[in-house]
N, C-alpha and C positions, 0 to 999 in steps of 0.2 A: 808295652810298645817298645820296639827296638829300632835303633837307627844305625845305619851304616853310612859313613861319610868318607868320600875320597875327594881328590882335587876337582873332579868334574861333576859328580852327581851326589845327591843325597836321597836315599829311599826311606820312606816312612810307611810302615804297614798300618792300615786302617782296620776298623772293625770288619769291613768287607772291601776287598780290593786293596790297592796300594798306590801311593803317590811318590813321585820322584822329582826332585828339583834338578833341573838341567843346568849346565854351565852357563847357559844364556840367562838364567834367572827365572825362566818360565817353568811351569809345573806340568808333568806328564802323569796321566792316570792309566792304570791297568786293572783288569778285573777278570774273574773266571766266568766263562759263559756256561749256559746249561748243557752245552754239548761237550763239556770237558776241556775245551780249548781256552787258553788265556789270551785275552784281547787287549790291545792298546787303544786308547781313545782315538777315534777317527771321525771325520765329518760324514755327512750323508752322501758326499761324493767319493767316499772311501779315500780321503787324503788325511795325513797325520794331523792330529788336533792337540794343541797344547794350551795352557791357561796362564793368564797373567798372575793370578794369585792362588794360593793354596785353597782358599775358601771356594773360589770358582771351580777348582778341580773336584773338591768334595761334593759340591752341589751337583755337578755333572754325574759323578759316581752314584749319588743317591737316586737321580732320575733313572739311570740305567738299571739300578737294582729294582726300582719300582716296576719298570717295563717287564723285567724278567719275571717278577712275582705275579704279574697280571697275564703272563703268557703272550705279551705283545712284542717281545724282543726278537730281532732277526740279525744274523751276522752282517757286519758292515758291507761286505762285498755284495750280499743279496740286495740290501737296500739300495746300494749304488747302481747295481744293474737295473733294478726296477725304475729308478729315477731316470737313467739314461734312456730306457725304452719309452718311458712316458714323454720325455723331452723329444725323442725322435718322432713319436706319434704326433705330438703337438706341432712339430716342424712340418711333418708331412701334411697335416691338416691345413697349414697356412702357406706351404711352399708355392711360390708364384710360378706361372708358366714361363716367363722370361728366364728366370734363374735355372729352372730345370732344362729348358731348351738349350741353353749354353752348355750345361753339363752333358746333354745328349750329343751336341756337336763335338765336344771334346772326345767323347767315346767313339764317335764316327771317325774322327781323325786318327786315333791311336790304336783302336782295336780292329782285328780282322773281321771280315764278314763271315757268313755261315760256311762258305766254302774254304775258309782259312786264309783268304787273300786280303791284303790291305786295299782299301778303296782308292780309286784313282783320284788325282787332284781335281779332275773335271767333275766327278761325282760329288766330291766334298763341296766344291764351289756351288754346284747346283743346289744342294741341300741348304747351304748357308744362305743363298739368295732367297729361298722360300721362307726360311726362318726369319731373316732380318727384314726382308721386303714386305712380307705379308702377315706372318703369324704373330711375331712380337708386337707389331703395331696394332694388331687386332685384339690380342689377349693381354698384353702387358704383364702386370703383376697379378692378374686374376688367379686365385688359388686353383691348382690343377683339379681339385675335387669339385670345383664349381663349374667346370667345363662339361656340360652335358649335351645330349642330342639337340635340345632346343637352342642352346648357345651356338652349337656348330652350324645349325640350320641358318641362323642369322648371318654368320660369316659366309656360308656357301652362297646365299642369295646376293650378298655384296660382291663376292667374286664373280658370280655369273653375270652381273651387270656390267662388268668391264668389257668394252668392245674389243674385238679381235683386231690387232694392228695389221695383220696380213690380209684379212678379208672381212670388212665391216658387215657384210651380209651374212656371215656364218653364224650359226646358233652357238658355236663353240669358240672359245677365245684362247684355248691353249694354256690358260692360267689355272682355272679351277681344279682340274684333275691333278696336276703335279703338286700343287699346294696341299690339297686334301690328302694325297698319298703320304707326304712328309708328316702332316699332322697325325695321321693314323699311326705311323711308325713311332712317333714320339709318345703318344698316349699308350700304345701297347707296351713300350719299354718301361714307362712309368708304372704300369700294372705289374710287370715282371719284377720291378725294383721294390714293389710294395708301397709305393707312394700313393697310389689310388687302389681301391678294392678291385676294380675291373675297368677296362677301357670302354668308354662310351662308343656306340656305333657311329662310324663315319661313312656316309654314303658317297662312294667314289664313282663319278660318272664313267660311262664306257668311253674307251679311246675312240675319238672321232677326228676326222680330217678338219683342220682349221683353215687350210689354204683354199679348199674347194667347197662347192655347194654339194648337196646330197645327191645330185644327179651326175656327179663326176665319176668316171670310170677309170680304173688304173691304167687301162690301155691308152688313155688320153695323155699319159706321161711319156709314152714311147715315141722317140723321134725316128724319122726315116734315115736310112744310111746317108742319103744325099744331104740331109740337114746336118748330120754329124760332120760331114765333109765341109759344109759351108761354115760351121762353127770353127773348125780347124783353120780354114782360110782367113776367117775374120779375126783370129787371135794373133797378136804379135809373134813373129816367127820363132823366137827363142823360148816362147811359152806355149806354143801350139801343141806340143807333145802332151800337155796335160789333158787335152780333149781326147786324144787317142788312147792314152792310158786308162782314162775313166770308161770310155765306151767299149774298147776292144779287149782290154785286160781286166775290166770291171773293178778297177781300184777305187777305193774311197779317197776323198780329197787329201786327208792326212797321210795316207799311204803313198800317194803320188809325190807329195812334197817331202816325204821321208826317204825316198829312193836315193841310192848312191850308185856310182859307176860299178862297184864290185858286185852289186845285186843282179847284174845282167850278164849272163854267161852265153857266149856265142859258141856254136858247134860247127864242126867241119863241113856239114852240109848246108851251112848258111842260115840255119834256124837259130832260135835263141830261147832261153828259159829265163824268166824273171822271178826273183825270190823276194817275197815280202817278209822283211825281218823287223821293221820298225815303222813308226808313224811320227809325223810332226804334230805334237799336241796343240790343239787350237787354244787351250786355256793357259798353258804355261809357256808355249813357244819352244819347248824342249823336245828332243827326240826321245820317244818312249817306246816300250814294247807294245804290240797290239793288245787290245783288251782281253782277248781270249787266245788259247792255243790254236784254235781254228783259224785265227787271223794270220798266223805264220804259215805261209804256203808257197809252193812253186807253181808258176803259171807258164804255159806255152804262149809265146808271143805270136799272134796270128799273122799270116802273110800280108794282110792288108796294111800293116804298119811297120813291117820289118825294115824296109828300105829307109823310111823316114826316121825311124828310131836310130838306126846306125848313123845317118847323116846328122841328126840332132846331137848325138854323142860326139861326133867328130868336130862339129862347128861350135857347140855351145857349152860343152862340159869339160872341166879341167881334167888332166890325165891321171891325177891321183885316185887311188882306189876308193877313198872315202869322199870324193867330190860329189856334191849333190847333183842329181840328174836334172833338177829344175832350180838352178841358182838364181839369186836376185839379179846378178849381172852376168854377162857372158863369161864363162870359164871361172866364175867366182867360187868362193869357198863357203858362202852362206846360203842356205836354202831360202827360196822364196817364202814369204810369210803367208799365213792364211788370210790375213786382212788385205794385203796387197793383191793377192789372187782374186779376192772377192770383187775388187774394183775392175780388174782386168776382165774377169768373166762377165760382169754386168755390161761393160762396153761392147764386148764381142757379141753377146746375146742380142743386143739391140740392132745389130747389123744384119741379122738373119731373119728372113720373112717366114711366116707360117709356123713358127715354133709353137708347141703347146703352151697354153696360158700359164704364166708364172713358172716357166721352165727353170729348174735349178741345175746346178752343176752335178749334183748327186743323181739327177734323173738320167744322166748319161750312163752311169753304172746300171741303173734300172733298165735302160734301153739295151745295153749289151747283154745283161743276164736274160732279158726277155727273148732276144734273138737266139741266144745260146739254148734256151729252153725249147724254142720253136724247131731247133735242129734235132730235137729228140733226146736232150740230156735228161738223165734221171734226176730225182731229187737229191740223191747222194752226190752226184756230179755237180749239181748246182750249188750245194752246200760247200763243197770243196773249192769250186771256182770262186765263189763269192766270199769265202772265209766266214761262213755263218756257223754258229754253234747251236742255234735253235731252229729246228725244222719248221716251226710255225712261221718264221720269217720267210722261209723259202717257199712255203705253200702259196704265197701271193703270186708266184710265177706260173702257177698252174693255169691261170687264166690265159696265159700266152700260148698254151698248147691246145686251146679249144679249136682253132682253125684246123690244126692237124687232127684233132679228135673228130671233127665233122667229116673231114676227108676220109678217114678210116671207117667211120660209121656208114658213109655212103658206099664205099667199096664193099663193106660187109653186106649191106643191103642188096647191092647188085649181084654179088656172088650167091647169096641165099635165094634171091628171086630166080636166078638162072637155074639153080639146082631144083627148085620147086617146079619150074616150068618143064625141065628135062624129065623129072619124075612123072609128072602128069602125062607128058607125051609118051613115055615108055609104057605107062599103065594103059593108055588108050590104044597103043599099037598092039599090046599083048592081048587085049580083050576084043580086039577087032571092032570096037565101037567106041561109044562115049564112056571114058573112064573118069572116075573122080578120085582125087587124093583124099 
C-alpha cells in the first residue's frame, strides 16, 4: 500500500478502489466502474458523498463492489434520473387541482395563445373568476387524477341549479357553460403536461340565451328609428352622442368611449369619416387596442347624425386632438367610464316607452347593423362595418334580410307567372284553339 500526502489531502489505495482524506477531515471514496470509468462516491440524488470515518468509506466501497459483482450496479446519474422520474410520477399522482389551476393561470397570464398573441386583461380576469369562484371551491386539493366524468357531473348539476340573475325563468343561467369550458381547458392542458393520462370528458352545454325565453326572436331586439331618437332625447345632452354612435355608426360601448377628436375627419363636402383605433377597456379602465385587427376600421358617418356630431364636438369636446369625444365633464380630458355610462343609460332607457324587453345599449349596435343589412349590405360589408372577424357572428343579421327576401320572392313569382301566362296565350293563338303548356 502506498500513501501520498500533501497539505490538503491524503490518498490511500485499497484492495479495490481508493480512499482520500480531505482537508476537512472527511473521507472520499473512488472506484472503477464496469464501464471503464472511474467514479467518485455520490448519493442516489447524484450529489457528492463523503464519509466521517475511513471505516465508513471502506464499508461503502465494499457495498458498491458487491453490487457490481451481482450485476446490480448502475451509474449514479442513471440512478438519480430514475429517482427524479419516480418522484415526478408520484407528485403527478397526488397533485391537487388547486395547485395545478394556479399553475395554469400563470401560464395563461404569461404565454401567448395559439395565434401568438398575449391574452387580454379581460380574458385573464374572466378565467380567474371561474377558477377562483367556482372550480377551486368545488375541487380544492382533489388530485387531478381523481377528477373523472362522474365527479364532473356532480359539479355540473350543482352549477345548473344556480338561478339566472337576469331571467329567473330561463333554463340557462350563464354560469355552467363558461365554467365548464375553463375546466375543460385546464384538464386538457394537464394531459398535455403529462400530469394525467388523458383529459376526462367534459359535457359543455350549447350556447343559449340567458336573458330571454326560448320563444324570443332576435328581431325583438331591434328598435325602431323613432325609438332611437327618443333614447337620444332622453339622454343628457353632452352624453346623447353615445346613442347615435352605437345605432348609426354601429360602435361597441368601449369603442364609443375610446373615441378622440382626432378620430373624426371632416371632408370639404361636409361629410365625415370616423376611425376606430382604440377602445376603453371595461376591465382595466385603460385605452387599449381593439381585440382583433378587424376592429380597427374607418366608417362613413351617416347624414342622420352629421349635424349633431359636429355640434357635439363644438359644444362638449376639448379642442386638443386627443380629447375624448365623450368626456366625463364638458370639454374634459378624461373619458366617461363604462360604469357611469351604465347608470346614465339605465335612466334614459326608463324614459322611453315600448322599447324591447331588457333592451341593452349593445342592442343599439344590433339595431343599426340590422337596418344596414336590410338596405342590401353583403356579409362582407356587414363584417367590415361591424368590425367582426368571425363570419358566424355576422350570419345572425341574415334574419334581417328576410323581409327583403320575401319581397324579391314575390316579384320573382309574379314575373314567372306572367311569362307562363304569356306562353300559354301564345301557344293558344298559334294553334287556333285550346293550347296547353
